[in-house]
matplotlib code that plots the C-alpha trace (Angstrom):
import matplotlib.pyplot as plt

x = [-7.4, -4.6, -4.9, -3.6, -3.3, -3.3, -1.6, -1.8, -3.2, -6.0, -5.4, -6.0, -9.0, -10.4, -10.5, -12.4, -10.3, -13.2, -14.1, -10.9, -12.7, -15.9, -16.8, -15.7, -14.0, -16.0, -15.0, -15.0, -17.4, -15.7, -15.8, -14.2, -11.3, -8.1, -8.4, -11.8, -10.6, -7.7, -10.1, -12.3, -9.3, -7.8, -11.1, -12.5, -9.1, -8.0, -9.1, -8.2, -8.1, -8.2, -6.3, -6.2, -6.3, -6.4, -3.2, -1.3, 2.5, 5.3, 6.8, 5.7, 3.2, 1.2, 0.7, -2.6, -4.2, -4.1, -3.2, -1.7, 1.7, 1.9, 4.7, 2.4, -0.5, 1.2, 2.0, -1.6, -2.8, -0.3, -1.4, -5.2, -5.3, -2.8, -2.0, -1.2, 0.3, 1.2, 1.3, 1.0, 2.3, 1.9, 2.9, 5.0, 2.7, 1.8, 5.5, 5.9, 4.0, 6.1, 5.4, 7.6, 10.5, 12.0, 13.8, 12.7, 15.5, 14.3, 10.8, 12.1, 13.9, 10.6, 9.2, 12.2, 11.3, 7.8, 9.1, 11.5, 8.7, 6.6, 9.5, 10.5, 7.0, 5.4, 2.2, 2.5, 1.5, 3.0, 4.2, 6.6, 6.8, 4.4, 5.7, 5.9, 5.0, 6.2, 4.4, 5.9, 2.9, 1.8, 3.5, 1.9, 0.4, 0.1, -1.9, -2.0, -5.9, -5.8, -3.5, -4.2, -3.1, -0.1, 1.1, 1.0, 2.9, 5.3, 8.0, 5.9, 5.7, 9.5, 10.1, 7.5, 9.2, 12.4, 10.7, 10.8, 14.6, 14.8, 11.9, 13.4, 16.7, 15.0, 13.0, 16.2, 18.0, 15.1, 14.6, 10.9, 8.7, 8.2, 5.9, 6.4, 2.8, 4.0, 4.1, 0.8, -1.5, -1.6, -3.3, -6.8, -8.1, -6.7, -3.2, -3.0, -5.8, -6.7, -9.9, -11.9, -10.0, -6.7, -8.0, -9.0, -5.6, -3.8, -5.9, -5.4, -1.6, -1.3, -3.5, -1.1, 1.9, 0.0, -0.8, 2.9, 3.9, 1.1, 0.1, -3.4, -2.4, 0.7]
y = [-21.6, -19.0, -15.6, -12.4, -9.1, -6.0, -3.2, 0.3, 3.8, 5.5, 3.6, 0.4, 2.0, 2.8, 6.7, 8.0, 10.7, 13.0, 13.2, 15.0, 18.4, 17.0, 17.5, 13.9, 11.2, 8.7, 5.1, 2.7, -0.2, -3.3, -5.3, -2.3, -1.8, -3.6, -5.7, -6.8, -7.6, -9.6, -11.6, -12.4, -13.5, -15.6, -17.4, -19.4, -20.8, -17.4, -14.9, -11.3, -8.9, -5.2, -2.9, 0.5, 3.9, 7.4, 9.3, 6.3, 6.8, 4.3, 5.5, 9.1, 10.8, 13.3, 16.5, 17.2, 13.7, 11.3, 7.6, 7.5, 5.9, 2.5, 1.4, 2.0, 0.0, -2.8, -5.1, -5.1, -6.0, -8.8, -10.2, -9.8, -11.4, -14.2, -16.7, -14.8, -16.5, -13.3, -9.6, -7.3, -3.8, -0.7, 2.4, 5.6, 8.0, 10.0, 10.2, 12.5, 15.3, 18.4, 18.2, 15.1, 16.5, 13.1, 11.9, 9.0, 7.0, 7.7, 6.8, 3.4, 3.1, 3.6, 0.8, -1.3, -0.8, -2.2, -5.0, -6.2, -6.1, -8.4, -10.7, -11.0, -11.6, -14.8, -14.0, -16.6, -20.3, -22.3, -19.0, -18.4, -15.1, -14.6, -14.0, -10.4, -8.9, -5.3, -2.9, 0.4, 2.9, 4.7, 7.9, 11.2, 13.3, 17.0, 19.1, 22.4, 22.4, 21.6, 24.2, 23.1, 19.5, 20.8, 22.7, 19.5, 17.5, 20.1, 17.7, 14.6, 14.5, 14.0, 12.2, 9.6, 8.6, 8.0, 5.5, 2.4, 2.0, 2.3, -0.1, -2.6, -2.5, -3.0, -6.0, -7.5, -7.1, -8.7, -11.5, -10.8, -10.5, -7.0, -5.2, -1.7, -0.4, 2.7, 1.1, -0.5, 2.3, 6.0, 8.3, 9.6, 13.1, 14.3, 13.1, 10.7, 8.2, 5.4, 5.3, 2.1, 1.0, 1.3, -0.6, -3.5, -3.5, -3.5, -6.2, -8.5, -8.0, -8.6, -11.7, -13.2, -12.6, -13.9, -17.2, -17.6, -16.9, -19.0, -21.8, -22.9, -26.5, -25.6]
z = [3.2, 2.6, 4.4, 2.8, 4.7, 2.5, 4.5, 2.9, 2.8, 1.0, -2.2, -0.3, 1.5, -2.0, -2.0, -5.0, -6.7, -7.5, -3.8, -2.9, -2.9, -1.2, 2.4, 3.2, 1.2, -0.9, -1.2, -4.2, -3.6, -2.2, -5.4, -7.3, -4.9, -5.9, -2.7, -3.8, -7.3, -5.8, -3.6, -6.6, -8.8, -6.0, -5.4, -2.4, -1.4, -0.1, 2.5, 1.7, 4.7, 3.7, 6.0, 4.3, 6.1, 4.6, 5.4, 6.7, 6.7, 7.2, 10.5, 10.9, 13.3, 11.3, 13.4, 11.6, 11.7, 14.6, 14.5, 11.0, 11.9, 10.3, 12.6, 15.6, 14.4, 12.5, 15.5, 16.6, 13.0, 12.7, 16.1, 15.6, 12.1, 12.5, 11.2, 8.0, 5.0, 3.2, 3.9, 0.8, 1.7, -0.3, 1.7, 1.2, -0.7, 2.4, 3.4, 0.4, 2.2, 2.9, 6.6, 6.9, 4.9, 4.0, 0.8, -1.4, 0.1, 3.6, 2.7, 1.6, 4.9, 6.6, 4.5, 5.6, 9.2, 8.6, 6.4, 9.1, 11.7, 9.4, 8.6, 12.3, 13.6, 14.7, 12.8, 10.1, 10.2, 13.1, 14.7, 11.9, 9.9, 7.0, 3.5, 2.3, -1.1, -1.4, -3.7, -4.8, -4.8, -7.9, -9.0, -8.0, -10.8, -11.3, -8.9, -10.7, -10.5, -6.7, -5.1, -1.5, -2.4, -4.4, -1.3, 0.7, -1.9, -3.4, -4.6, -4.9, -8.7, -9.0, -5.7, -6.2, -9.4, -7.5, -5.2, -7.5, -7.5, -3.7, -3.2, -5.7, -3.9, -0.6, -1.8, -3.2, 0.1, 2.0, -0.5, -0.9, -4.0, -5.4, -7.8, -9.1, -9.7, -11.6, -15.1, -14.5, -13.1, -12.9, -10.4, -11.2, -11.5, -8.1, -8.9, -5.9, -5.9, -8.3, -10.4, -10.9, -14.0, -12.2, -9.2, -11.5, -13.2, -9.9, -8.4, -11.3, -11.3, -7.5, -7.9, -10.4, -8.0, -5.0, -6.8, -7.6, -4.0, -2.5, -4.8, -3.9, -3.3, -1.3]

ax = plt.figure().add_subplot(projection="3d")
ax.plot(x, y, z, "-o")
ax.set_aspect("equal")
plt.show()
């Protein structure tokens, strides 16, 4: 049995785009979320652990939402779920918020901090590090119809499209597999979150990569 930890934000949690203006967020059903699609495509030889949180950042404390710093929670997750064969990480979208004031390159540096924590940990089989699959998150869409969201992400439309080159360079330097999700999926009606079709596409693409990284009979 291979164990895969999916570490991400609201697009791993399964936030439904249309619920952005609702009193509380709604979540895609488990089998609709990309992690659920991944689990189904991988089959019984794999265990997929979903660790997505709305608003999660790479290394930043959000002054308006408690306990969103990925760096703070990652060690506990690696410890509690080990042994892990693979960590699939997709973070960086929330770092685009104006409150953090960081560039696309600095967002990738935050991802690097997390990646190095994973690759230096003893959370893999036989107390060795797990493997890492790095995903660049989807590009941010237009928010003209959602002025409050647009104010939080004023430069995200352009900056999110700069992320792939930084993430690709990071993955190359770390020697880990990489997937740019931006050519595959687009944000839904709120310009941030994935709809059901996009979740299905992403889950299938990640499953193909995971099978190549962790052959079932390996």
